[in-house]
C-alpha positions in Angstrom: -37.7 17.0 3.2 -39.8 18.9 6.2 -37.4 17.3 8.9 -34.6 19.0 7.1 -36.2 22.5 6.2 -36.8 22.6 9.4 -33.5 21.8 10.1 -32.0 24.4 8.2 -34.4 27.2 9.4 -33.6 26.2 12.8 -29.9 27.1 11.7 -30.6 30.5 10.4 -32.5 31.2 13.2 -29.5 31.0 15.7 -26.8 31.9 13.1 -28.8 35.3 13.0 -29.8 35.9 16.4 -26.4 35.2 18.0 -25.4 37.7 15.5 -27.4 40.2 17.2 -26.6 39.4 20.8 -29.7 37.2 21.1 -30.7 33.6 21.7 -33.8 33.4 19.2 -36.6 32.0 21.4 -38.2 34.2 19.3 -37.5 32.4 16.1 -37.7 29.0 17.6 -40.9 29.2 19.0 -42.0 30.5 15.2 -40.8 27.8 13.3 -41.8 24.7 16.3 -45.6 26.8 15.9 -44.6 26.3 11.9 -44.3 22.5 12.3 -47.1 21.9 14.9 -45.9 21.2 17.9 -47.6 21.2 21.6 -46.5 24.4 23.7 -45.1 22.6 26.7 -42.7 21.3 24.0 -42.2 25.0 21.7 -41.5 26.6 25.5 -38.8 24.0 26.7 -37.3 23.4 24.0 -37.0 27.1 23.5 -35.7 28.1 26.7 -32.9 24.9 26.1 -31.4 26.3 22.8 -31.9 29.7 23.8 -29.3 29.1 27.5 -26.7 27.8 24.2 -27.4 30.0 21.8 -27.0 32.8 24.2 -24.3 32.2 26.3 -22.0 31.7 23.5 -22.8 34.8 21.7 -22.3 36.3 25.4 -18.8 34.2 25.0 -17.8 36.0 21.9 -19.0 39.6 22.9 -17.4 38.9 26.4 -14.2 39.0 24.1 -14.5 41.6 22.3 -14.9 44.2 25.7 -18.2 44.9 25.1 -20.0 43.5 28.0 -20.3 45.6 31.9 -20.9 43.8 34.5 -23.0 47.0 36.4 -25.0 47.8 33.7 -26.5 44.5 33.5 -27.3 43.9 37.3 -30.3 45.4 37.6 -32.0 44.0 34.7 -31.0 40.4 36.0 -32.2 41.0 40.0 -35.6 41.6 38.9 -36.0 39.6 36.1 -34.7 36.1 37.3 -37.2 36.0 40.3 -39.6 37.1 37.9 -38.8 34.7 34.9 -39.0 32.1 37.0 -43.3 33.1 38.4 -43.7 33.2 34.6 -42.6 29.8 33.9 -44.5 28.1 36.9 -47.8 29.9 35.2 -50.5 28.1 33.6 -51.7 29.4 30.3 -54.8 27.9 27.7 -53.4 27.1 24.8 -55.5 29.4 22.7 -54.6 32.2 24.8 -50.6 31.1 24.4 -51.3 31.2 20.8 -52.4 34.5 20.9 -49.9 35.8 23.0 -47.6 34.9 21.1 -48.2 36.2 17.7 -49.0 39.7 18.9 -45.2 39.0 20.4 -44.0 37.5 17.2 -45.5 40.6 15.7 -43.9 43.1 17.7 -41.0 41.3 16.1 -41.1 41.6 13.2 -41.9 44.9 13.1 -39.0 45.8 14.7 -36.7 43.4 12.3 -37.8 45.3 9.5 -38.7 48.5 10.2 -37.3 49.8 13.7 -33.3 47.3 13.3 -31.4 51.0 13.2 -31.4 52.8 16.7 -29.9 55.5 17.1 -28.0 56.0 21.1 -29.4 59.0 23.1 -26.4 60.6 25.0 -26.4 61.5 28.2 -29.4 58.7 29.3 -28.4 57.2 32.6 -32.3 56.0 34.0 -32.8 55.3 37.4 -32.1 51.9 39.4 -36.4 51.5 39.9 -37.0 52.3 36.3 -33.4 50.0 35.6 -35.5 46.8 38.3 -39.3 47.6 36.5 -37.5 47.2 33.1 -35.5 43.6 33.9 -38.8 42.2 35.7 -40.8 43.3 32.9 -39.3 41.3 30.5 -38.3 38.6 33.1 -42.6 38.0 33.8 -42.4 38.0 30.3 -39.8 35.4 29.2 -41.2 32.9 31.6 -44.4 33.3 30.5 -43.8 32.6 26.5 -40.8 31.0 26.9 -38.6 34.1 25.2 -35.6 35.3 26.8 -36.6 38.7 26.4 -33.5 40.0 24.6 -35.6 40.7 21.9 -37.1 43.3 23.6 -34.4 44.9 26.1 -31.8 45.7 23.1 -33.8 48.4 21.8 -33.9 50.1 25.5 -30.4 49.5 25.8 -30.0 51.8 22.9 -32.4 54.4 23.4 -32.4 54.8 27.6 -28.9 53.8 28.1 -26.7 55.5 25.9 -24.9 51.7 24.6 -24.4 51.0 21.3 -25.3 47.9 19.8 -22.6 45.5 20.4 -22.5 47.1 24.0 -26.2 46.1 23.7 -26.1 42.7 22.7 -23.8 41.7 25.2 -25.5 42.4 27.9 -29.1 41.3 26.1 -26.8 38.1 25.2 -26.2 37.3 29.3 -29.5 38.4 30.5 -31.4 36.3 28.0 -29.3 33.4 29.1 -30.3 33.8 33.4 -33.7 34.4 32.1 -34.1 31.5 29.9 -32.7 29.7 33.0 -34.8 30.4 35.3 -38.1 30.4 33.4 -36.8 27.0 32.4 -36.5 25.6 35.8 -39.7 27.4 36.2 -41.5 24.5 33.8 -39.8 22.3 34.6 -40.8 22.7 38.5 -44.6 22.4 37.3 -43.2 19.3 35.2 -43.3 19.7 32.2 -41.3 17.0 29.7 -38.8 17.2 27.2 -38.6 16.6 23.8 -36.3 13.6 23.6 -35.6 15.2 20.3 -33.7 18.3 21.9 -30.4 16.8 22.0 -30.2 17.4 18.3 -31.4 20.9 18.0 -29.0 21.7 20.4 -26.1 20.7 18.3 -27.4 22.6 14.9 -28.5 26.1 17.0 -25.3 25.7 18.8 -22.9 25.7 15.4 -24.9 28.2 14.6 -24.5 30.5 17.1 -21.3 29.8 17.1 -21.1 31.1 13.9 -23.5 34.0 13.7 -21.9 35.3 17.8 -18.5 34.7 15.7 -19.5 36.0 12.9 -21.6 39.3 14.9 -19.2 39.9 17.8 -17.0 41.5 14.3 -18.4 42.4 11.3 -21.8 40.9 9.6 -24.4 42.0 6.7 -27.3 39.7 7.8 -29.8 41.7 5.1 -31.1 39.0 3.6 -31.5 36.5 6.8 -32.7 39.2 7.9 -35.5 38.6 5.5 -35.8 35.3 5.6 -36.8 35.8 9.3 -39.5 38.1 8.2 -40.8 35.5 6.2 -41.1 32.9 8.8 -42.6 34.9 11.3 -45.4 36.2 9.4 -46.0 32.8 8.5 -46.2 31.6 12.4 -48.0 34.8 13.2 -50.5 33.7 10.4 -51.5 29.7 11.7 -51.0 30.5 15.5 -53.4 33.4 15.0 -55.6 31.8 12.7 -56.0 28.4 15.0 
């Protein structure tokens, strides 16, 4: 029964995150924390799942005509190398859990209270600002085992005058390249991959396919958002009370 609950929640997480162009790493990490997986397993597994779900999300948003390569490039140039560096760094498990718990708090607050961002007209930050934003998010992505989309997407809307779908398209491919770089860094330092990852990938891929298709067209995911917020809150409590 415990395994069935985990798989069901994994499907829901992938569906919801993909519907807004995200890979879902924060949700996967929350689930794995609740179910007591090791830190190394959590980070590598979340990034692998990110690769598949974010790529599927990107394909759907790209087909919908929402992607702008010129806007994406500065973020990627800085984020990819720093995500690899972050993946190489080893931090104590207790410190990692605290950092992850704090990050999940941000995710819950954003999801519940600041999800409907309004576009800022005529915003065009400099190239340096874009590189700094991309690099900072990239390093955090590699360090924690996330893709960074949940941080980048509101920035794209608030500072770069993008609508939700344009931000989702860029966030999706940003998550993909960051996850690849961060996972490469972890593999370079000898992290082992969970042997059940193939099964996780199938479930997340199906959920991500459904979510990205619906998200690129039309989806009301209010109820799922509250379910996911509950899951993240339980993980935060578990992470910060160990």
